[in-house]
N, CA, C, O and the ligand as a Tripos MOL2 file, in Angstrom:
@<TRIPOS>MOLECULE
protein
  257   255    65     0     0
PROTEIN
NO_CHARGES

@<TRIPOS>ATOM
      1 N          25.5900   25.0420    8.1340 N.3       1 MET1
      2 CA         24.7080   24.0610    7.4960 C.3       1 MET1
      3 C          24.0500   23.1870    8.5570 C.2       1 MET1
      4 O          24.7100   22.6470    9.4450 O.2       1 MET1
      5 N          22.8030   23.0700    8.4450 N.am      2 PRO2
      6 CA         22.0970   22.2560    9.4400 C.3       2 PRO2
      7 C          22.3020   20.7700    9.2130 C.2       2 PRO2
      8 O          22.3030   20.2780    8.0850 O.2       2 PRO2
      9 N          22.4700   20.1010   10.2840 N.am      3 ILE3
     10 CA         22.5550   18.6430   10.2190 C.3       3 ILE3
     11 C          21.2760   18.0740   10.8040 C.2       3 ILE3
     12 O          20.9450   18.3040   11.9670 O.2       3 ILE3
     13 N          20.5840   17.3470    9.9940 N.am      4 TYR4
     14 CA         19.3310   16.7640   10.4380 C.3       4 TYR4
     15 C          19.5010   15.2810   10.6800 C.2       4 TYR4
     16 O          20.3690   14.6130   10.1180 O.2       4 TYR4
     17 N          18.6430   14.8130   11.5290 N.am      5 GLU5
     18 CA         18.6090   13.3780   11.7570 C.3       5 GLU5
     19 C          17.4090   12.8090   11.0340 C.2       5 GLU5
     20 O          16.3190   13.3810   11.0420 O.2       5 GLU5
     21 N          17.6340   11.6910   10.4220 N.am      6 TYR6
     22 CA         16.5670   11.0230    9.7030 C.3       6 TYR6
     23 C          16.4430    9.5980   10.1920 C.2       6 TYR6
     24 O          17.3800    8.9930   10.7120 O.2       6 TYR6
     25 N          15.2600    9.1020   10.0010 N.am      7 GLN7
     26 CA         15.0490    7.6970   10.3240 C.3       7 GLN7
     27 C          14.3230    7.0410    9.1630 C.2       7 GLN7
     28 O          13.3040    7.5370    8.6840 O.2       7 GLN7
     29 N          14.8530    5.9480    8.7350 N.am      8 CYS8
     30 CA         14.2510    5.1870    7.6630 C.3       8 CYS8
     31 C          12.9260    4.5900    8.1320 C.2       8 CYS8
     32 O          12.8290    4.0320    9.2250 O.2       8 CYS8
     33 N          11.9360    4.7160    7.3020 N.am      9 GLU9
     34 CA         10.6350    4.1840    7.6900 C.3       9 GLU9
     35 C          10.5510    2.6840    7.4800 C.2       9 GLU9
     36 O           9.6080    2.0310    7.9270 O.2       9 GLU9
     37 N          11.5200    2.1610    6.8140 N.am     10 LYS10
     38 CA         11.4950    0.7250    6.5380 C.3      10 LYS10
     39 C          12.2870   -0.0620    7.5700 C.2      10 LYS10
     40 O          11.7600   -0.9530    8.2360 O.2      10 LYS10
     41 N          13.5610    0.2840    7.6880 N.am     11 CYS11
     42 CA         14.3950   -0.5010    8.5910 C.3      11 CYS11
     43 C          14.6870    0.2370    9.8900 C.2      11 CYS11
     44 O          15.3640   -0.2840   10.7760 O.2      11 CYS11
     45 N          14.1650    1.4620    9.9920 N.am     12 ARG12
     46 CA         14.3200    2.2790   11.1990 C.3      12 ARG12
     47 C          15.7640    2.6440   11.4880 C.2      12 ARG12
     48 O          16.1210    2.9710   12.6200 O.2      12 ARG12
     49 N          16.5660    2.5870   10.4860 N.am     13 HIS13
     50 CA         17.9340    3.0170   10.6560 C.3      13 HIS13
     51 C          17.9780    4.5300   10.8130 C.2      13 HIS13
     52 O          17.3190    5.2580   10.0710 O.2      13 HIS13
     53 N          18.7450    4.9920   11.7690 N.am     14 CYS14
     54 CA         18.8720    6.4270   11.9940 C.3      14 CYS14
     55 C          20.1920    6.9130   11.4280 C.2      14 CYS14
     56 O          21.2250    6.2540   11.5520 O.2      14 CYS14
     57 N          20.1350    8.0660   10.8110 N.am     15 PHE15
     58 CA         21.3730    8.6110   10.2740 C.3      15 PHE15
     59 C          21.2850   10.1160   10.2460 C.2      15 PHE15
     60 O          20.2030   10.7050   10.2380 O.2      15 PHE15
     61 N          22.4540   10.7200   10.2300 N.am     16 GLU16
     62 CA         22.5170   12.1710   10.1870 C.3      16 GLU16
     63 C          22.9440   12.6060    8.8010 C.2      16 GLU16
     64 O          23.7070   11.9270    8.1140 O.2      16 GLU16
     65 N          22.4320   13.7510    8.4130 N.am     17 LEU17
     66 CA         22.7290   14.2160    7.0840 C.3      17 LEU17
     67 C          22.7850   15.7400    7.0810 C.2      17 LEU17
     68 O          21.9640   16.4180    7.6980 O.2      17 LEU17
     69 N          23.7640   16.2420    6.3770 N.am     18 ILE18
     70 CA         23.8230   17.6880    6.1890 C.3      18 ILE18
     71 C          22.9080   18.0510    5.0220 C.2      18 ILE18
     72 O          23.0650   17.5400    3.9140 O.2      18 ILE18
     73 N          21.9710   18.9210    5.2810 N.am     19 VAL19
     74 CA         21.0070   19.2880    4.2600 C.3      19 VAL19
     75 C          21.3020   20.7120    3.8100 C.2      19 VAL19
     76 O          21.3020   21.6480    4.6100 O.2      19 VAL19
     77 N          21.5450   20.8500    2.5560 N.am     20 PHE20
     78 CA         21.9280   22.1480    2.0330 C.3      20 PHE20
     79 C          20.7180   23.0460    1.7890 C.2      20 PHE20
     80 O          20.8340   24.2710    1.7690 O.2      20 PHE20
     81 N          19.6080   22.4480    1.6120 N.am     21 SER21
     82 CA         18.3840   23.2230    1.4390 C.3      21 SER21
     83 C          17.2470   22.4520    2.0820 C.2      21 SER21
     84 O          17.4680   21.4660    2.7840 O.2      21 SER21
     85 N          16.0620   22.8970    1.8430 N.am     22 SER22
     86 CA         14.9240   22.1750    2.4040 C.3      22 SER22
     87 C          14.5340   20.9990    1.5250 C.2      22 SER22
     88 O          13.5050   20.3560    1.7290 O.2      22 SER22
     89 N          15.3580   20.7450    0.5710 N.am     23 ASP23
     90 CA         15.0680   19.6690   -0.3610 C.3      23 ASP23
     91 C          15.5120   18.3410    0.2140 C.2      23 ASP23
     92 O          16.6640   17.9380    0.0530 O.2      23 ASP23
     93 N          14.6210   17.6810    0.8680 N.am     24 ASP24
     94 CA         14.9760   16.3990    1.4700 C.3      24 ASP24
     95 C          14.1540   15.2670    0.8700 C.2      24 ASP24
     96 O          13.9240   14.2360    1.5020 O.2      24 ASP24
     97 N          13.7310   15.4810   -0.3280 N.am     25 LYS25
     98 CA         12.8760   14.4740   -0.9540 C.3      25 LYS25
     99 C          13.6800   13.3730   -1.6320 C.2      25 LYS25
    100 O          13.1560   12.3130   -1.9730 O.2      25 LYS25
    101 N          14.9500   13.6510   -1.8150 N.am     26 LYS26
    102 CA         15.7700   12.6880   -2.5420 C.3      26 LYS26
    103 C          16.6170   11.8430   -1.6120 C.2      26 LYS26
    104 O          17.4890   11.0910   -2.0470 O.2      26 LYS26
    105 N          16.3480   11.9790   -0.3480 N.am     27 ILE27
    106 CA         17.1570   11.2600    0.6200 C.3      27 ILE27
    107 C          16.7090    9.8030    0.7120 C.2      27 ILE27
    108 O          15.5260    9.4880    0.8370 O.2      27 ILE27
    109 N          17.6750    8.9660    0.6460 N.am     28 THR28
    110 CA         17.3790    7.5480    0.7970 C.3      28 THR28
    111 C          18.1760    6.9880    1.9580 C.2      28 THR28
    112 O          19.2220    7.5150    2.3350 O.2      28 THR28
    113 N          17.6720    5.9420    2.4950 N.am     29 CYS29
    114 CA         18.3420    5.2970    3.6050 C.3      29 CYS29
    115 C          19.6840    4.7350    3.1500 C.2      29 CYS29
    116 O          19.7400    3.9900    2.1720 O.2      29 CYS29
    117 N          20.7540    5.0800    3.8380 N.am     30 PRO30
    118 CA         22.0720    4.5860    3.4450 C.3      30 PRO30
    119 C          22.2520    3.1060    3.7550 C.2      30 PRO30
    120 O          23.2150    2.4780    3.3150 O.2      30 PRO30
    121 N          21.3490    2.5810    4.4890 N.am     31 LYS31
    122 CA         21.4830    1.1900    4.9010 C.3      31 LYS31
    123 C          20.7350    0.2500    3.9620 C.2      31 LYS31
    124 O          21.2830   -0.7540    3.5070 O.2      31 LYS31
    125 N          19.4850    0.5850    3.6780 N.am     32 CYS32
    126 CA         18.6820   -0.3120    2.8500 C.3      32 CYS32
    127 C          18.2520    0.3670    1.5480 C.2      32 CYS32
    128 O          17.5950   -0.2370    0.7000 O.2      32 CYS32
    129 N          18.6360    1.6300    1.4140 N.am     33 ASN33
    130 CA         18.3450    2.3680    0.1890 C.3      33 ASN33
    131 C          16.8540    2.6210   -0.0080 C.2      33 ASN33
    132 O          16.3980    2.8900   -1.1190 O.2      33 ASN33
    133 N          16.1340    2.5330    1.0440 N.am     34 HIS34
    134 CA         14.7120    2.8200    0.9800 C.3      34 HIS34
    135 C          14.5110    4.3240    0.7960 C.2      34 HIS34
    136 O          15.2540    5.1360    1.3470 O.2      34 HIS34
    137 N          13.5220    4.6680    0.0360 N.am     35 GLY35
    138 CA         13.3430    6.0600   -0.3530 C.3      35 GLY35
    139 C          12.4990    6.8940    0.5830 C.2      35 GLY35
    140 O          12.3460    8.0970    0.3720 O.2      35 GLY35
    141 N          11.9600    6.2880    1.5930 N.am     36 ARG36
    142 CA         11.1170    7.0540    2.4960 C.3      36 ARG36
    143 C          11.7570    7.1520    3.8690 C.2      36 ARG36
    144 O          11.8630    6.1720    4.6070 O.2      36 ARG36
    145 N          12.1700    8.3410    4.1790 N.am     37 VAL37
    146 CA         12.7340    8.5830    5.4920 C.3      37 VAL37
    147 C          12.0080    9.7730    6.1000 C.2      37 VAL37
    148 O          11.4760   10.6220    5.3840 O.2      37 VAL37
    149 N          11.9910    9.8230    7.3630 N.am     38 LYS38
    150 CA         11.3670   10.9670    8.0180 C.3      38 LYS38
    151 C          12.4140   11.7360    8.8020 C.2      38 LYS38
    152 O          13.3340   11.1690    9.3920 O.2      38 LYS38
    153 N          12.2410   13.0190    8.7850 N.am     39 ARG39
    154 CA         13.2020   13.8600    9.4740 C.3      39 ARG39
    155 C          12.8100   13.9920   10.9340 C.2      39 ARG39
    156 O          11.6470   14.1930   11.2840 O.2      39 ARG39
    157 N          13.8070   13.8720   11.7490 N.am     40 LEU40
    158 CA         13.5860   13.9790   13.1760 C.3      40 LEU40
    159 C          14.0300   15.3540   13.6330 C.2      40 LEU40
    160 O          15.1090   15.8250   13.2730 O.2      40 LEU40
    161 N          13.2060   15.9800   14.4140 N.am     41 LEU41
    162 CA         13.5240   17.3250   14.8590 C.3      41 LEU41
    163 C          14.5510   17.3200   15.9770 C.2      41 LEU41
    164 O          15.2470   18.3080   16.2130 O.2      41 LEU41
    165 N          14.6270   16.2130   16.6450 N.am     42 SER42
    166 CA         15.6210   16.1030   17.7080 C.3      42 SER42
    167 C          16.0490   14.6540   17.7730 C.2      42 SER42
    168 O          15.8340   13.8840   16.8360 O.2      42 SER42
    169 N          16.6420   14.3010   18.8610 N.am     43 ALA43
    170 CA         17.1270   12.9300   18.9730 C.3      43 ALA43
    171 C          16.0090   12.0050   19.4210 C.2      43 ALA43
    172 O          16.1910   11.1720   20.3090 O.2      43 ALA43
    173 N          14.8690   12.1610   18.8050 N.am     44 THR44
    174 CA         13.7170   11.3840   19.2330 C.3      44 THR44
    175 C          13.8960    9.9020   18.9740 C.2      44 THR44
    176 O          13.3470    9.0680   19.6940 O.2      44 THR44
    177 N          14.6500    9.5800   17.9640 N.am     45 CYS45
    178 CA         14.7940    8.1660   17.6520 C.3      45 CYS45
    179 C          15.6710    7.4760   18.6750 C.2      45 CYS45
    180 O          15.7230    6.2470   18.7320 O.2      45 CYS45
    181 N          16.3590    8.2640   19.4800 N.am     46 PHE46
    182 CA         17.2190    7.6570   20.4770 C.3      46 PHE46
    183 C          16.4480    7.3300   21.7490 C.2      46 PHE46
    184 O          16.8180    6.4370   22.5110 O.2      46 PHE46
    185 N          15.3890    8.0610   21.9530 N.am     47 ILE47
    186 CA         14.6660    7.8720   23.2100 C.3      47 ILE47
    187 C          13.2580    7.3510   22.9750 C.2      47 ILE47
    188 O          12.5910    6.9020   23.9070 O.2      47 ILE47
    189 N          12.8170    7.4110   21.7510 N.am     48 GLY48
    190 CA         11.4380    7.0540   21.4760 C.3      48 GLY48
    191 C          11.2540    5.6160   21.0580 C.2      48 GLY48
    192 O          10.2130    5.2490   20.5120 O.2      48 GLY48
    193 N          12.2340    4.8200   21.3060 N.am     49 THR49
    194 CA         12.1200    3.4310   20.9030 C.3      49 THR49
    195 C          11.3940    2.6500   21.9810 C.2      49 THR49
    196 O          11.9840    2.2500   22.9850 O.2      49 THR49
    197 N          10.1390    2.4460   21.7660 N.am     50 SER50
    198 CA          9.3440    1.7400   22.7610 C.3      50 SER50
    199 C           9.3510    0.2450   22.4650 C.2      50 SER50
    200 O           8.3290   -0.3510   22.1250 O.2      50 SER50
    201 N          10.5010   -0.3230   22.6020 N.am     51 GLY51
    202 CA         10.6160   -1.7610   22.4430 C.3      51 GLY51
    203 C          10.6650   -2.1820   20.9930 C.2      51 GLY51
    204 O           9.8910   -1.7060   20.1620 O.2      51 GLY51
    205 N          11.5720   -3.0680   20.7060 N.am     52 GLY52
    206 CA         11.6500   -3.6100   19.3570 C.3      52 GLY52
    207 C          12.2460   -2.6300   18.3830 C.2      52 GLY52
    208 O          12.0870   -1.4180   18.5260 O.2      52 GLY52
    209 N          12.9170   -3.1470   17.4130 N.am     53 GLY53
    210 CA         13.4940   -2.2920   16.3860 C.3      53 GLY53
    211 C          14.3920   -1.2290   16.9880 C.2      53 GLY53
    212 O          15.3490   -1.5240   17.7040 O.2      53 GLY53
    213 N          14.0650   -0.0110   16.6840 N.am     54 GLY54
    214 CA         14.8240    1.0680   17.2680 C.3      54 GLY54
    215 C          16.1310    1.2950   16.5520 C.2      54 GLY54
    216 O          16.4470    0.6700   15.5390 O.2      54 GLY54
    217 N          16.8510    2.1880   17.1050 N.am     55 CYS55
    218 CA         18.1010    2.5960   16.4800 C.3      55 CYS55
    219 C          19.2390    1.8000   17.0770 C.2      55 CYS55
    220 O          19.4810    1.8440   18.2840 O.2      55 CYS55
    221 N          19.9200    1.0890   16.2410 N.am     56 ASP56
    222 CA         20.9710    0.2300   16.7480 C.3      56 ASP56
    223 C          22.3550    0.8200   16.5360 C.2      56 ASP56
    224 O          23.3470    0.2810   17.0270 O.2      56 ASP56
    225 N          22.4210    1.8910   15.8300 N.am     57 SER57
    226 CA         23.7340    2.4610   15.5430 C.3      57 SER57
    227 C          23.6440    3.9750   15.5090 C.2      57 SER57
    228 O          23.8920    4.5990   14.4780 O.2      57 SER57
    229 N          23.2930    4.5520   16.6290 N.am     58 HIS58
    230 CA         23.1490    6.0060   16.6640 C.3      58 HIS58
    231 C          24.4610    6.7110   16.9370 C.2      58 HIS58
    232 O          24.5710    7.9250   16.7710 O.2      58 HIS58
    233 N          25.4450    5.9500   17.3520 N.am     59 ALA59
    234 CA         26.7280    6.5830   17.6180 C.3      59 ALA59
    235 C          27.3660    7.0120   16.2950 C.2      59 ALA59
    236 O          27.4680    6.2230   15.3560 O.2      59 ALA59
    237 N          27.7790    8.2350   16.2410 N.am     60 PRO60
    238 CA         28.3970    8.7070   14.9980 C.3      60 PRO60
    239 C          29.6490    7.9040   14.6640 C.2      60 PRO60
    240 O          30.5390    7.7100   15.4920 O.2      60 PRO60
    241 N          29.6770    7.4600   13.4510 N.am     61 LYS61
    242 CA         30.8310    6.6880   13.0250 C.3      61 LYS61
    243 C          31.3720    7.2900   11.7440 C.2      61 LYS61
    244 O          30.6400    7.9030   10.9670 O.2      61 LYS61
    245 N          32.6090    7.1120   11.5470 N.am     62 GLY62
    246 CA         33.2080    7.5340   10.2970 C.3      62 GLY62
    247 C          33.5420    9.0130   10.2500 C.2      62 GLY62
    248 O          33.9640    9.5250    9.2130 O.2      62 GLY62
    249 N          33.3570    9.6960   11.3550 N.am     63 PHE63
    250 CA         33.7440   11.0930   11.3640 C.3      63 PHE63
    251 C          35.1790   11.2100   11.8460 C.2      63 PHE63
    252 O          35.4640   11.0780   13.0370 O.2      63 PHE63
    253 N          36.0380   11.4480   10.9430 N.am     64 SER64
    254 CA         37.4410   11.5200   11.3120 C.3      64 SER64
    255 C          38.0200   12.8570   10.9090 C.2      64 SER64
    256 O          39.2020   13.1120   11.1370 O.2      64 SER64
    257 ZN         16.4990    1.7130    5.7560 Zn       65 ZN65
@<TRIPOS>BOND
     1     1     2 1
     2     2     3 1
     3     3     4 2
     4     3     5 am
     5     5     6 1
     6     6     7 1
     7     7     8 2
     8     7     9 am
     9     9    10 1
    10    10    11 1
    11    11    12 2
    12    11    13 am
    13    13    14 1
    14    14    15 1
    15    15    16 2
    16    15    17 am
    17    17    18 1
    18    18    19 1
    19    19    20 2
    20    19    21 am
    21    21    22 1
    22    22    23 1
    23    23    24 2
    24    23    25 am
    25    25    26 1
    26    26    27 1
    27    27    28 2
    28    27    29 am
    29    29    30 1
    30    30    31 1
    31    31    32 2
    32    31    33 am
    33    33    34 1
    34    34    35 1
    35    35    36 2
    36    35    37 am
    37    37    38 1
    38    38    39 1
    39    39    40 2
    40    39    41 am
    41    41    42 1
    42    42    43 1
    43    43    44 2
    44    43    45 am
    45    45    46 1
    46    46    47 1
    47    47    48 2
    48    47    49 am
    49    49    50 1
    50    50    51 1
    51    51    52 2
    52    51    53 am
    53    53    54 1
    54    54    55 1
    55    55    56 2
    56    55    57 am
    57    57    58 1
    58    58    59 1
    59    59    60 2
    60    59    61 am
    61    61    62 1
    62    62    63 1
    63    63    64 2
    64    63    65 am
    65    65    66 1
    66    66    67 1
    67    67    68 2
    68    67    69 am
    69    69    70 1
    70    70    71 1
    71    71    72 2
    72    71    73 am
    73    73    74 1
    74    74    75 1
    75    75    76 2
    76    75    77 am
    77    77    78 1
    78    78    79 1
    79    79    80 2
    80    79    81 am
    81    81    82 1
    82    82    83 1
    83    83    84 2
    84    83    85 am
    85    85    86 1
    86    86    87 1
    87    87    88 2
    88    87    89 am
    89    89    90 1
    90    90    91 1
    91    91    92 2
    92    91    93 am
    93    93    94 1
    94    94    95 1
    95    95    96 2
    96    95    97 am
    97    97    98 1
    98    98    99 1
    99    99   100 2
   100    99   101 am
   101   101   102 1
   102   102   103 1
   103   103   104 2
   104   103   105 am
   105   105   106 1
   106   106   107 1
   107   107   108 2
   108   107   109 am
   109   109   110 1
   110   110   111 1
   111   111   112 2
   112   111   113 am
   113   113   114 1
   114   114   115 1
   115   115   116 2
   116   115   117 am
   117   117   118 1
   118   118   119 1
   119   119   120 2
   120   119   121 am
   121   121   122 1
   122   122   123 1
   123   123   124 2
   124   123   125 am
   125   125   126 1
   126   126   127 1
   127   127   128 2
   128   127   129 am
   129   129   130 1
   130   130   131 1
   131   131   132 2
   132   131   133 am
   133   133   134 1
   134   134   135 1
   135   135   136 2
   136   135   137 am
   137   137   138 1
   138   138   139 1
   139   139   140 2
   140   139   141 am
   141   141   142 1
   142   142   143 1
   143   143   144 2
   144   143   145 am
   145   145   146 1
   146   146   147 1
   147   147   148 2
   148   147   149 am
   149   149   150 1
   150   150   151 1
   151   151   152 2
   152   151   153 am
   153   153   154 1
   154   154   155 1
   155   155   156 2
   156   155   157 am
   157   157   158 1
   158   158   159 1
   159   159   160 2
   160   159   161 am
   161   161   162 1
   162   162   163 1
   163   163   164 2
   164   163   165 am
   165   165   166 1
   166   166   167 1
   167   167   168 2
   168   167   169 am
   169   169   170 1
   170   170   171 1
   171   171   172 2
   172   171   173 am
   173   173   174 1
   174   174   175 1
   175   175   176 2
   176   175   177 am
   177   177   178 1
   178   178   179 1
   179   179   180 2
   180   179   181 am
   181   181   182 1
   182   182   183 1
   183   183   184 2
   184   183   185 am
   185   185   186 1
   186   186   187 1
   187   187   188 2
   188   187   189 am
   189   189   190 1
   190   190   191 1
   191   191   192 2
   192   191   193 am
   193   193   194 1
   194   194   195 1
   195   195   196 2
   196   195   197 am
   197   197   198 1
   198   198   199 1
   199   199   200 2
   200   199   201 am
   201   201   202 1
   202   202   203 1
   203   203   204 2
   204   203   205 am
   205   205   206 1
   206   206   207 1
   207   207   208 2
   208   207   209 am
   209   209   210 1
   210   210   211 1
   211   211   212 2
   212   211   213 am
   213   213   214 1
   214   214   215 1
   215   215   216 2
   216   215   217 am
   217   217   218 1
   218   218   219 1
   219   219   220 2
   220   219   221 am
   221   221   222 1
   222   222   223 1
   223   223   224 2
   224   223   225 am
   225   225   226 1
   226   226   227 1
   227   227   228 2
   228   227   229 am
   229   229   230 1
   230   230   231 1
   231   231   232 2
   232   231   233 am
   233   233   234 1
   234   234   235 1
   235   235   236 2
   236   235   237 am
   237   237   238 1
   238   238   239 1
   239   239   240 2
   240   239   241 am
   241   241   242 1
   242   242   243 1
   243   243   244 2
   244   243   245 am
   245   245   246 1
   246   246   247 1
   247   247   248 2
   248   247   249 am
   249   249   250 1
   250   250   251 1
   251   251   252 2
   252   251   253 am
   253   253   254 1
   254   254   255 1
   255   255   256 2
@<TRIPOS>SUBSTRUCTURE
     1 MET1         2 RESIDUE 1 A MET
     2 PRO2         6 RESIDUE 1 A PRO
     3 ILE3        10 RESIDUE 1 A ILE
     4 TYR4        14 RESIDUE 1 A TYR
     5 GLU5        18 RESIDUE 1 A GLU
     6 TYR6        22 RESIDUE 1 A TYR
     7 GLN7        26 RESIDUE 1 A GLN
     8 CYS8        30 RESIDUE 1 A CYS
     9 GLU9        34 RESIDUE 1 A GLU
    10 LYS10       38 RESIDUE 1 A LYS
    11 CYS11       42 RESIDUE 1 A CYS
    12 ARG12       46 RESIDUE 1 A ARG
    13 HIS13       50 RESIDUE 1 A HIS
    14 CYS14       54 RESIDUE 1 A CYS
    15 PHE15       58 RESIDUE 1 A PHE
    16 GLU16       62 RESIDUE 1 A GLU
    17 LEU17       66 RESIDUE 1 A LEU
    18 ILE18       70 RESIDUE 1 A ILE
    19 VAL19       74 RESIDUE 1 A VAL
    20 PHE20       78 RESIDUE 1 A PHE
    21 SER21       82 RESIDUE 1 A SER
    22 SER22       86 RESIDUE 1 A SER
    23 ASP23       90 RESIDUE 1 A ASP
    24 ASP24       94 RESIDUE 1 A ASP
    25 LYS25       98 RESIDUE 1 A LYS
    26 LYS26      102 RESIDUE 1 A LYS
    27 ILE27      106 RESIDUE 1 A ILE
    28 THR28      110 RESIDUE 1 A THR
    29 CYS29      114 RESIDUE 1 A CYS
    30 PRO30      118 RESIDUE 1 A PRO
    31 LYS31      122 RESIDUE 1 A LYS
    32 CYS32      126 RESIDUE 1 A CYS
    33 ASN33      130 RESIDUE 1 A ASN
    34 HIS34      134 RESIDUE 1 A HIS
    35 GLY35      138 RESIDUE 1 A GLY
    36 ARG36      142 RESIDUE 1 A ARG
    37 VAL37      146 RESIDUE 1 A VAL
    38 LYS38      150 RESIDUE 1 A LYS
    39 ARG39      154 RESIDUE 1 A ARG
    40 LEU40      158 RESIDUE 1 A LEU
    41 LEU41      162 RESIDUE 1 A LEU
    42 SER42      166 RESIDUE 1 A SER
    43 ALA43      170 RESIDUE 1 A ALA
    44 THR44      174 RESIDUE 1 A THR
    45 CYS45      178 RESIDUE 1 A CYS
    46 PHE46      182 RESIDUE 1 A PHE
    47 ILE47      186 RESIDUE 1 A ILE
    48 GLY48      190 RESIDUE 1 A GLY
    49 THR49      194 RESIDUE 1 A THR
    50 SER50      198 RESIDUE 1 A SER
    51 GLY51      202 RESIDUE 1 A GLY
    52 GLY52      206 RESIDUE 1 A GLY
    53 GLY53      210 RESIDUE 1 A GLY
    54 GLY54      214 RESIDUE 1 A GLY
    55 CYS55      218 RESIDUE 1 A CYS
    56 ASP56      222 RESIDUE 1 A ASP
    57 SER57      226 RESIDUE 1 A SER
    58 HIS58      230 RESIDUE 1 A HIS
    59 ALA59      234 RESIDUE 1 A ALA
    60 PRO60      238 RESIDUE 1 A PRO
    61 LYS61      242 RESIDUE 1 A LYS
    62 GLY62      246 RESIDUE 1 A GLY
    63 PHE63      250 RESIDUE 1 A PHE
    64 SER64      254 RESIDUE 1 A SER
    65 ZN65       257 GROUP 0 **** ****
């Protein structure tokens, strides 16, 4: 199963999600519950933060 990275378009929170199909229209931000997120093809949100905002919690947490 592919694990994709998403970034919330509202709060820019980055999160990873296992996507069972190409159906990613129902994904909401786990942080602010915003309904618009964009899928990242790579770890772009980790390196593409050109000042301000950005990803503050990219380290995987809760995986035990
Ligand atoms: Zn959000």
